[in-house]
Every structure is written in C-alpha cells, then in structure tokens.
mmCIF file of the N, C-alpha and C atoms, coordinates in Angstrom:
data_MODEL
# 
_entry.id   MODEL 
# 
loop_
_atom_site.group_PDB 
_atom_site.id 
_atom_site.type_symbol 
_atom_site.label_atom_id 
_atom_site.label_alt_id 
_atom_site.label_comp_id 
_atom_site.label_asym_id 
_atom_site.label_entity_id 
_atom_site.label_seq_id 
_atom_site.pdbx_PDB_ins_code 
_atom_site.Cartn_x 
_atom_site.Cartn_y 
_atom_site.Cartn_z 
_atom_site.occupancy 
_atom_site.B_iso_or_equiv 
_atom_site.pdbx_formal_charge 
_atom_site.auth_seq_id 
_atom_site.auth_comp_id 
_atom_site.auth_asym_id 
_atom_site.auth_atom_id 
_atom_site.pdbx_PDB_model_num 
ATOM 1   N N  . MET A 1 1  ? 111.525 205.269 -38.680 1.00 0.00 ? 1  MET A N  1 
ATOM 2   C CA . MET A 1 1  ? 110.216 205.533 -38.151 1.00 0.00 ? 1  MET A CA 1 
ATOM 3   C C  . MET A 1 1  ? 109.884 204.419 -37.152 1.00 0.00 ? 1  MET A C  1 
ATOM 4   N N  . LYS A 1 2  ? 109.285 204.795 -36.027 1.00 0.00 ? 2  LYS A N  1 
ATOM 5   C CA . LYS A 1 2  ? 108.947 203.813 -35.004 1.00 0.00 ? 2  LYS A CA 1 
ATOM 6   C C  . LYS A 1 2  ? 107.447 203.793 -34.762 1.00 0.00 ? 2  LYS A C  1 
ATOM 7   N N  . PHE A 1 3  ? 106.916 202.577 -34.628 1.00 0.00 ? 3  PHE A N  1 
ATOM 8   C CA . PHE A 1 3  ? 105.501 202.383 -34.335 1.00 0.00 ? 3  PHE A CA 1 
ATOM 9   C C  . PHE A 1 3  ? 105.355 201.473 -33.131 1.00 0.00 ? 3  PHE A C  1 
ATOM 10  N N  . ILE A 1 4  ? 104.261 201.651 -32.414 1.00 0.00 ? 4  ILE A N  1 
ATOM 11  C CA . ILE A 1 4  ? 103.908 200.753 -31.323 1.00 0.00 ? 4  ILE A CA 1 
ATOM 12  C C  . ILE A 1 4  ? 102.706 199.945 -31.801 1.00 0.00 ? 4  ILE A C  1 
ATOM 13  N N  . GLY A 1 5  ? 102.812 198.637 -31.751 1.00 0.00 ? 5  GLY A N  1 
ATOM 14  C CA . GLY A 1 5  ? 101.700 197.752 -32.103 1.00 0.00 ? 5  GLY A CA 1 
ATOM 15  C C  . GLY A 1 5  ? 101.095 197.205 -30.824 1.00 0.00 ? 5  GLY A C  1 
ATOM 16  N N  . LEU A 1 6  ? 99.898  197.621 -30.515 1.00 0.00 ? 6  LEU A N  1 
ATOM 17  C CA . LEU A 1 6  ? 99.242  197.208 -29.276 1.00 0.00 ? 6  LEU A CA 1 
ATOM 18  C C  . LEU A 1 6  ? 98.489  195.900 -29.495 1.00 0.00 ? 6  LEU A C  1 
ATOM 19  N N  . VAL A 1 7  ? 98.928  194.847 -28.796 1.00 0.00 ? 7  VAL A N  1 
ATOM 20  C CA . VAL A 1 7  ? 98.261  193.554 -28.860 1.00 0.00 ? 7  VAL A CA 1 
ATOM 21  C C  . VAL A 1 7  ? 97.046  193.661 -27.941 1.00 0.00 ? 7  VAL A C  1 
ATOM 22  N N  . GLY A 1 8  ? 95.862  193.666 -28.534 1.00 0.00 ? 8  GLY A N  1 
ATOM 23  C CA . GLY A 1 8  ? 94.640  193.974 -27.797 1.00 0.00 ? 8  GLY A CA 1 
ATOM 24  C C  . GLY A 1 8  ? 93.975  192.814 -27.094 1.00 0.00 ? 8  GLY A C  1 
ATOM 25  N N  . THR A 1 9  ? 94.717  191.771 -26.788 1.00 0.00 ? 9  THR A N  1 
ATOM 26  C CA . THR A 1 9  ? 94.158  190.628 -26.066 1.00 0.00 ? 9  THR A CA 1 
ATOM 27  C C  . THR A 1 9  ? 95.256  189.989 -25.232 1.00 0.00 ? 9  THR A C  1 
ATOM 28  N N  . ASN A 1 10 ? 94.857  189.293 -24.194 1.00 0.00 ? 10 ASN A N  1 
ATOM 29  C CA . ASN A 1 10 ? 95.863  188.560 -23.423 1.00 0.00 ? 10 ASN A CA 1 
ATOM 30  C C  . ASN A 1 10 ? 95.835  187.071 -23.764 1.00 0.00 ? 10 ASN A C  1 
ATOM 31  N N  . SER A 1 11 ? 95.092  186.705 -24.805 1.00 0.00 ? 11 SER A N  1 
ATOM 32  C CA . SER A 1 11 ? 95.029  185.314 -25.255 1.00 0.00 ? 11 SER A CA 1 
ATOM 33  C C  . SER A 1 11 ? 96.375  184.876 -25.839 1.00 0.00 ? 11 SER A C  1 
ATOM 34  N N  . SER A 1 12 ? 96.778  183.658 -25.558 1.00 0.00 ? 12 SER A N  1 
ATOM 35  C CA . SER A 1 12 ? 98.035  183.149 -26.118 1.00 0.00 ? 12 SER A CA 1 
ATOM 36  C C  . SER A 1 12 ? 97.881  182.798 -27.601 1.00 0.00 ? 12 SER A C  1 
ATOM 37  N N  . ARG A 1 13 ? 96.651  182.660 -28.076 1.00 0.00 ? 13 ARG A N  1 
ATOM 38  C CA . ARG A 1 13 ? 96.385  182.328 -29.486 1.00 0.00 ? 13 ARG A CA 1 
ATOM 39  C C  . ARG A 1 13 ? 95.749  183.526 -30.184 1.00 0.00 ? 13 ARG A C  1 
ATOM 40  N N  . SER A 1 14 ? 96.446  184.635 -30.204 1.00 0.00 ? 14 SER A N  1 
ATOM 41  C CA . SER A 1 14 ? 95.918  185.889 -30.731 1.00 0.00 ? 14 SER A CA 1 
ATOM 42  C C  . SER A 1 14 ? 96.262  186.091 -32.208 1.00 0.00 ? 14 SER A C  1 
ATOM 43  N N  . THR A 1 15 ? 95.246  186.274 -33.033 1.00 0.00 ? 15 THR A N  1 
ATOM 44  C CA . THR A 1 15 ? 95.477  186.597 -34.446 1.00 0.00 ? 15 THR A CA 1 
ATOM 45  C C  . THR A 1 15 ? 96.058  187.991 -34.564 1.00 0.00 ? 15 THR A C  1 
ATOM 46  N N  . ASN A 1 16 ? 95.652  188.878 -33.668 1.00 0.00 ? 16 ASN A N  1 
ATOM 47  C CA . ASN A 1 16 ? 96.179  190.245 -33.638 1.00 0.00 ? 16 ASN A CA 1 
ATOM 48  C C  . ASN A 1 16 ? 97.695  190.222 -33.425 1.00 0.00 ? 16 ASN A C  1 
ATOM 49  N N  . ARG A 1 17 ? 98.157  189.425 -32.479 1.00 0.00 ? 17 ARG A N  1 
ATOM 50  C CA . ARG A 1 17 ? 99.593  189.311 -32.208 1.00 0.00 ? 17 ARG A CA 1 
ATOM 51  C C  . ARG A 1 17 ? 100.317 188.721 -33.419 1.00 0.00 ? 17 ARG A C  1 
ATOM 52  N N  . ASP A 1 18 ? 99.722  187.690 -34.026 1.00 0.00 ? 18 ASP A N  1 
ATOM 53  C CA . ASP A 1 18 ? 100.324 187.078 -35.214 1.00 0.00 ? 18 ASP A CA 1 
ATOM 54  C C  . ASP A 1 18 ? 100.475 188.095 -36.340 1.00 0.00 ? 18 ASP A C  1 
ATOM 55  N N  . LEU A 1 19 ? 99.433  188.872 -36.571 1.00 0.00 ? 19 LEU A N  1 
ATOM 56  C CA . LEU A 1 19 ? 99.485  189.892 -37.622 1.00 0.00 ? 19 LEU A CA 1 
ATOM 57  C C  . LEU A 1 19 ? 100.539 190.946 -37.312 1.00 0.00 ? 19 LEU A C  1 
ATOM 58  N N  . LEU A 1 20 ? 100.586 191.417 -36.074 1.00 0.00 ? 20 LEU A N  1 
ATOM 59  C CA . LEU A 1 20 ? 101.582 192.427 -35.707 1.00 0.00 ? 20 LEU A CA 1 
ATOM 60  C C  . LEU A 1 20 ? 103.004 191.882 -35.827 1.00 0.00 ? 20 LEU A C  1 
ATOM 61  N N  . ASN A 1 21 ? 103.206 190.626 -35.457 1.00 0.00 ? 21 ASN A N  1 
ATOM 62  C CA . ASN A 1 21 ? 104.533 190.016 -35.631 1.00 0.00 ? 21 ASN A CA 1 
ATOM 63  C C  . ASN A 1 21 ? 104.901 189.920 -37.105 1.00 0.00 ? 21 ASN A C  1 
ATOM 64  N N  . PHE A 1 22 ? 103.937 189.567 -37.953 1.00 0.00 ? 22 PHE A N  1 
ATOM 65  C CA . PHE A 1 22 ? 104.183 189.526 -39.395 1.00 0.00 ? 22 PHE A CA 1 
ATOM 66  C C  . PHE A 1 22 ? 104.582 190.904 -39.900 1.00 0.00 ? 22 PHE A C  1 
ATOM 67  N N  . MET A 1 23 ? 103.824 191.930 -39.504 1.00 0.00 ? 23 MET A N  1 
ATOM 68  C CA . MET A 1 23 ? 104.114 193.305 -39.938 1.00 0.00 ? 23 MET A CA 1 
ATOM 69  C C  . MET A 1 23 ? 105.486 193.753 -39.442 1.00 0.00 ? 23 MET A C  1 
ATOM 70  N N  . LYS A 1 24 ? 105.812 193.405 -38.204 1.00 0.00 ? 24 LYS A N  1 
ATOM 71  C CA . LYS A 1 24 ? 107.115 193.770 -37.629 1.00 0.00 ? 24 LYS A CA 1 
ATOM 72  C C  . LYS A 1 24 ? 108.246 193.202 -38.483 1.00 0.00 ? 24 LYS A C  1 
ATOM 73  N N  . ASN A 1 25 ? 108.118 191.928 -38.872 1.00 0.00 ? 25 ASN A N  1 
ATOM 74  C CA . ASN A 1 25 ? 109.150 191.285 -39.684 1.00 0.00 ? 25 ASN A CA 1 
ATOM 75  C C  . ASN A 1 25 ? 109.136 191.773 -41.132 1.00 0.00 ? 25 ASN A C  1 
ATOM 76  N N  . PHE A 1 26 ? 107.970 191.907 -41.713 1.00 0.00 ? 26 PHE A N  1 
ATOM 77  C CA . PHE A 1 26 ? 107.841 192.296 -43.118 1.00 0.00 ? 26 PHE A CA 1 
ATOM 78  C C  . PHE A 1 26 ? 108.371 193.708 -43.361 1.00 0.00 ? 26 PHE A C  1 
ATOM 79  N N  . PHE A 1 27 ? 108.116 194.622 -42.427 1.00 0.00 ? 27 PHE A N  1 
ATOM 80  C CA . PHE A 1 27 ? 108.511 196.017 -42.597 1.00 0.00 ? 27 PHE A CA 1 
ATOM 81  C C  . PHE A 1 27 ? 109.782 196.379 -41.817 1.00 0.00 ? 27 PHE A C  1 
ATOM 82  N N  . ALA A 1 28 ? 110.531 195.380 -41.390 1.00 0.00 ? 28 ALA A N  1 
ATOM 83  C CA . ALA A 1 28 ? 111.718 195.621 -40.554 1.00 0.00 ? 28 ALA A CA 1 
ATOM 84  C C  . ALA A 1 28 ? 112.717 196.581 -41.188 1.00 0.00 ? 28 ALA A C  1 
ATOM 85  N N  . SER A 1 29 ? 112.855 196.564 -42.503 1.00 0.00 ? 29 SER A N  1 
ATOM 86  C CA . SER A 1 29 ? 113.821 197.456 -43.157 1.00 0.00 ? 29 SER A CA 1 
ATOM 87  C C  . SER A 1 29 ? 113.279 198.880 -43.323 1.00 0.00 ? 29 SER A C  1 
ATOM 88  N N  . GLU A 1 30 ? 111.990 199.068 -43.098 1.00 0.00 ? 30 GLU A N  1 
ATOM 89  C CA . GLU A 1 30 ? 111.383 200.384 -43.291 1.00 0.00 ? 30 GLU A CA 1 
ATOM 90  C C  . GLU A 1 30 ? 110.962 201.063 -41.997 1.00 0.00 ? 30 GLU A C  1 
ATOM 91  N N  . ALA A 1 31 ? 110.704 200.266 -40.960 1.00 0.00 ? 31 ALA A N  1 
ATOM 92  C CA . ALA A 1 31 ? 110.209 200.849 -39.710 1.00 0.00 ? 31 ALA A CA 1 
ATOM 93  C C  . ALA A 1 31 ? 110.508 199.912 -38.552 1.00 0.00 ? 31 ALA A C  1 
ATOM 94  N N  . GLU A 1 32 ? 110.617 200.508 -37.381 1.00 0.00 ? 32 GLU A N  1 
ATOM 95  C CA . GLU A 1 32 ? 110.744 199.727 -36.161 1.00 0.00 ? 32 GLU A CA 1 
ATOM 96  C C  . GLU A 1 32 ? 109.349 199.604 -35.553 1.00 0.00 ? 32 GLU A C  1 
ATOM 97  N N  . ILE A 1 33 ? 108.905 198.380 -35.332 1.00 0.00 ? 33 ILE A N  1 
ATOM 98  C CA . ILE A 1 33 ? 107.595 198.144 -34.744 1.00 0.00 ? 33 ILE A CA 1 
ATOM 99  C C  . ILE A 1 33 ? 107.803 197.378 -33.442 1.00 0.00 ? 33 ILE A C  1 
ATOM 100 N N  . GLU A 1 34 ? 107.376 197.991 -32.358 1.00 0.00 ? 34 GLU A N  1 
ATOM 101 C CA . GLU A 1 34 ? 107.492 197.363 -31.043 1.00 0.00 ? 34 GLU A CA 1 
ATOM 102 C C  . GLU A 1 34 ? 106.114 196.877 -30.618 1.00 0.00 ? 34 GLU A C  1 
ATOM 103 N N  . LEU A 1 35 ? 106.026 195.600 -30.290 1.00 0.00 ? 35 LEU A N  1 
ATOM 104 C CA . LEU A 1 35 ? 104.758 195.054 -29.812 1.00 0.00 ? 35 LEU A CA 1 
ATOM 105 C C  . LEU A 1 35 ? 104.621 195.300 -28.318 1.00 0.00 ? 35 LEU A C  1 
ATOM 106 N N  . VAL A 1 36 ? 103.467 195.798 -27.924 1.00 0.00 ? 36 VAL A N  1 
ATOM 107 C CA . VAL A 1 36 ? 103.171 196.065 -26.522 1.00 0.00 ? 36 VAL A CA 1 
ATOM 108 C C  . VAL A 1 36 ? 101.947 195.241 -26.149 1.00 0.00 ? 36 VAL A C  1 
ATOM 109 N N  . GLU A 1 37 ? 102.073 194.470 -25.090 1.00 0.00 ? 37 GLU A N  1 
ATOM 110 C CA . GLU A 1 37 ? 101.001 193.598 -24.627 1.00 0.00 ? 37 GLU A CA 1 
ATOM 111 C C  . GLU A 1 37 ? 100.131 194.324 -23.600 1.00 0.00 ? 37 GLU A C  1 
ATOM 112 N N  . ILE A 1 38 ? 98.826  194.017 -23.595 1.00 0.00 ? 38 ILE A N  1 
ATOM 113 C CA . ILE A 1 38 ? 97.939  194.609 -22.593 1.00 0.00 ? 38 ILE A CA 1 
ATOM 114 C C  . ILE A 1 38 ? 97.923  193.810 -21.296 1.00 0.00 ? 38 ILE A C  1 
ATOM 115 N N  . THR A 1 39 ? 98.566  192.643 -21.315 1.00 0.00 ? 39 THR A N  1 
ATOM 116 C CA . THR A 1 39 ? 98.637  191.831 -20.106 1.00 0.00 ? 39 THR A CA 1 
ATOM 117 C C  . THR A 1 39 ? 99.276  192.665 -18.998 1.00 0.00 ? 39 THR A C  1 
ATOM 118 N N  . GLY A 1 40 ? 98.651  192.701 -17.852 1.00 0.00 ? 40 GLY A N  1 
ATOM 119 C CA . GLY A 1 40 ? 99.183  193.472 -16.738 1.00 0.00 ? 40 GLY A CA 1 
ATOM 120 C C  . GLY A 1 40 ? 98.633  194.882 -16.642 1.00 0.00 ? 40 GLY A C  1 
ATOM 121 N N  . LEU A 1 41 ? 97.927  195.322 -17.681 1.00 0.00 ? 41 LEU A N  1 
ATOM 122 C CA . LEU A 1 41 ? 97.318  196.648 -17.605 1.00 0.00 ? 41 LEU A CA 1 
ATOM 123 C C  . LEU A 1 41 ? 96.038  196.562 -16.775 1.00 0.00 ? 41 LEU A C  1 
ATOM 124 N N  . PRO A 1 42 ? 95.758  197.587 -16.002 1.00 0.00 ? 42 PRO A N  1 
ATOM 125 C CA . PRO A 1 42 ? 94.509  197.574 -15.230 1.00 0.00 ? 42 PRO A CA 1 
ATOM 126 C C  . PRO A 1 42 ? 93.318  197.786 -16.159 1.00 0.00 ? 42 PRO A C  1 
ATOM 127 N N  . LEU A 1 43 ? 92.148  197.343 -15.726 1.00 0.00 ? 43 LEU A N  1 
ATOM 128 C CA . LEU A 1 43 ? 90.944  197.606 -16.498 1.00 0.00 ? 43 LEU A CA 1 
ATOM 129 C C  . LEU A 1 43 ? 90.748  199.108 -16.604 1.00 0.00 ? 43 LEU A C  1 
ATOM 130 N N  . PHE A 1 44 ? 90.166  199.559 -17.717 1.00 0.00 ? 44 PHE A N  1 
ATOM 131 C CA . PHE A 1 44 ? 89.988  200.988 -17.918 1.00 0.00 ? 44 PHE A CA 1 
ATOM 132 C C  . PHE A 1 44 ? 89.062  201.557 -16.857 1.00 0.00 ? 44 PHE A C  1 
ATOM 133 N N  . ASN A 1 45 ? 89.589  202.481 -16.131 1.00 0.00 ? 45 ASN A N  1 
ATOM 134 C CA . ASN A 1 45 ? 88.829  203.155 -15.100 1.00 0.00 ? 45 ASN A CA 1 
ATOM 135 C C  . ASN A 1 45 ? 89.603  204.422 -14.746 1.00 0.00 ? 45 ASN A C  1 
ATOM 136 N N  . LYS A 1 46 ? 88.952  205.559 -14.781 1.00 0.00 ? 46 LYS A N  1 
ATOM 137 C CA . LYS A 1 46 ? 89.632  206.805 -14.473 1.00 0.00 ? 46 LYS A CA 1 
ATOM 138 C C  . LYS A 1 46 ? 90.049  206.795 -12.997 1.00 0.00 ? 46 LYS A C  1 
ATOM 139 N N  . PRO A 1 47 ? 91.353  206.912 -12.748 1.00 0.00 ? 47 PRO A N  1 
ATOM 140 C CA . PRO A 1 47 ? 91.807  206.896 -11.361 1.00 0.00 ? 47 PRO A CA 1 
ATOM 141 C C  . PRO A 1 47 ? 91.270  208.104 -10.590 1.00 0.00 ? 47 PRO A C  1 
ATOM 142 N N  . GLU A 1 48 ? 90.872  207.864 -9.360  1.00 0.00 ? 48 GLU A N  1 
ATOM 143 C CA . GLU A 1 48 ? 90.343  208.957 -8.543  1.00 0.00 ? 48 GLU A CA 1 
ATOM 144 C C  . GLU A 1 48 ? 91.392  210.029 -8.287  1.00 0.00 ? 48 GLU A C  1 
ATOM 145 N N  . ASP A 1 49 ? 92.642  209.617 -8.162  1.00 0.00 ? 49 ASP A N  1 
ATOM 146 C CA . ASP A 1 49 ? 93.694  210.598 -7.876  1.00 0.00 ? 49 ASP A CA 1 
ATOM 147 C C  . ASP A 1 49 ? 94.297  211.188 -9.159  1.00 0.00 ? 49 ASP A C  1 
ATOM 148 N N  . HIS A 1 50 ? 93.750  210.823 -10.321 1.00 0.00 ? 50 HIS A N  1 
ATOM 149 C CA . HIS A 1 50 ? 94.190  211.328 -11.630 1.00 0.00 ? 50 HIS A CA 1 
ATOM 150 C C  . HIS A 1 50 ? 95.622  210.931 -11.979 1.00 0.00 ? 50 HIS A C  1 
ATOM 151 N N  . GLU A 1 51 ? 96.159  209.946 -11.273 1.00 0.00 ? 51 GLU A N  1 
ATOM 152 C CA . GLU A 1 51 ? 97.488  209.433 -11.580 1.00 0.00 ? 51 GLU A CA 1 
ATOM 153 C C  . GLU A 1 51 ? 97.344  208.191 -12.463 1.00 0.00 ? 51 GLU A C  1 
ATOM 154 N N  . LEU A 1 52 ? 98.182  208.122 -13.491 1.00 0.00 ? 52 LEU A N  1 
ATOM 155 C CA . LEU A 1 52 ? 98.166  206.945 -14.346 1.00 0.00 ? 52 LEU A CA 1 
ATOM 156 C C  . LEU A 1 52 ? 98.857  205.789 -13.630 1.00 0.00 ? 52 LEU A C  1 
ATOM 157 N N  . PRO A 1 53 ? 98.316  204.576 -13.765 1.00 0.00 ? 53 PRO A N  1 
ATOM 158 C CA . PRO A 1 53 ? 99.026  203.412 -13.220 1.00 0.00 ? 53 PRO A CA 1 
ATOM 159 C C  . PRO A 1 53 ? 100.392 203.281 -13.899 1.00 0.00 ? 53 PRO A C  1 
ATOM 160 N N  . GLU A 1 54 ? 101.368 202.752 -13.189 1.00 0.00 ? 54 GLU A N  1 
ATOM 161 C CA . GLU A 1 54 ? 102.733 202.652 -13.695 1.00 0.00 ? 54 GLU A CA 1 
ATOM 162 C C  . GLU A 1 54 ? 102.806 201.906 -15.029 1.00 0.00 ? 54 GLU A C  1 
ATOM 163 N N  . ALA A 1 55 ? 102.072 200.807 -15.178 1.00 0.00 ? 55 ALA A N  1 
ATOM 164 C CA . ALA A 1 55 ? 102.094 200.040 -16.434 1.00 0.00 ? 55 ALA A CA 1 
ATOM 165 C C  . ALA A 1 55 ? 101.610 200.888 -17.603 1.00 0.00 ? 55 ALA A C  1 
ATOM 166 N N  . VAL A 1 56 ? 100.618 201.722 -17.384 1.00 0.00 ? 56 VAL A N  1 
ATOM 167 C CA . VAL A 1 56 ? 100.090 202.602 -18.428 1.00 0.00 ? 56 VAL A CA 1 
ATOM 168 C C  . VAL A 1 56 ? 101.103 203.703 -18.741 1.00 0.00 ? 56 VAL A C  1 
ATOM 169 N N  . ARG A 1 57 ? 101.724 204.241 -17.717 1.00 0.00 ? 57 ARG A N  1 
ATOM 170 C CA . ARG A 1 57 ? 102.722 205.302 -17.908 1.00 0.00 ? 57 ARG A CA 1 
ATOM 171 C C  . ARG A 1 57 ? 103.900 204.808 -18.749 1.00 0.00 ? 57 ARG A C  1 
ATOM 172 N N  . ARG A 1 58 ? 104.364 203.565 -18.511 1.00 0.00 ? 58 ARG A N  1 
ATOM 173 C CA . ARG A 1 58 ? 105.480 203.024 -19.287 1.00 0.00 ? 58 ARG A CA 1 
ATOM 174 C C  . ARG A 1 58 ? 105.146 202.959 -20.771 1.00 0.00 ? 58 ARG A C  1 
ATOM 175 N N  . ILE A 1 59 ? 103.929 202.557 -21.092 1.00 0.00 ? 59 ILE A N  1 
ATOM 176 C CA . ILE A 1 59 ? 103.526 202.494 -22.502 1.00 0.00 ? 59 ILE A CA 1 
ATOM 177 C C  . ILE A 1 59 ? 103.401 203.900 -23.075 1.00 0.00 ? 59 ILE A C  1 
ATOM 178 N N  . ALA A 1 60 ? 102.804 204.813 -22.320 1.00 0.00 ? 60 ALA A N  1 
ATOM 179 C CA . ALA A 1 60 ? 102.620 206.185 -22.804 1.00 0.00 ? 60 ALA A CA 1 
ATOM 180 C C  . ALA A 1 60 ? 103.947 206.900 -23.069 1.00 0.00 ? 60 ALA A C  1 
ATOM 181 N N  . GLU A 1 61 ? 104.984 206.517 -22.348 1.00 0.00 ? 61 GLU A N  1 
ATOM 182 C CA . GLU A 1 61 ? 106.284 207.181 -22.495 1.00 0.00 ? 61 GLU A CA 1 
ATOM 183 C C  . GLU A 1 61 ? 107.145 206.600 -23.620 1.00 0.00 ? 61 GLU A C  1 
ATOM 184 N N  . LYS A 1 62 ? 106.681 205.555 -24.270 1.00 0.00 ? 62 LYS A N  1 
ATOM 185 C CA . LYS A 1 62 ? 107.448 204.982 -25.379 1.00 0.00 ? 62 LYS A CA 1 
ATOM 186 C C  . LYS A 1 62 ? 107.471 205.966 -26.533 1.00 0.00 ? 62 LYS A C  1 
ATOM 187 N N  . ASN A 1 63 ? 108.628 206.057 -27.164 1.00 0.00 ? 63 ASN A N  1 
ATOM 188 C CA . ASN A 1 63 ? 108.739 206.923 -28.349 1.00 0.00 ? 63 ASN A CA 1 
ATOM 189 C C  . ASN A 1 63 ? 109.742 206.374 -29.299 1.00 0.00 ? 63 ASN A C  1 
# 
C-alpha cells in the first residue's frame, strides 16, 4: 500500500515533517509512505487557463 504524506509547511523545523518521517520509518514494513514537500508549489489560485502548474501536476500524478 502506498501513501503520500504532504508536508504542509516550508519551515525547516517542521513538526509535521518529523511526524511523517517517524510514520514512514515505523510503518515501513506495512506501507510505502512518500513525503511530498509544498516548497515550490504556487499559492492556491485557480489558474485562468484551467491548466495545473507543473509542480502541482507532478504531485497529482503520484500513485
């Protein structure tokens, strides 16, 4: 089973990232957990041309 863990901050001292890393290691034998950082993602705003930014598309295509 695969999960995506979204790190919801770009802070280098993130408790969210620490928790997700713990979960990734603790559940390694039961699931694959990939951490995805929001750094580099554009601020939420509906694109006028209805095209997703490339950084958003890469995350959406993970499976």
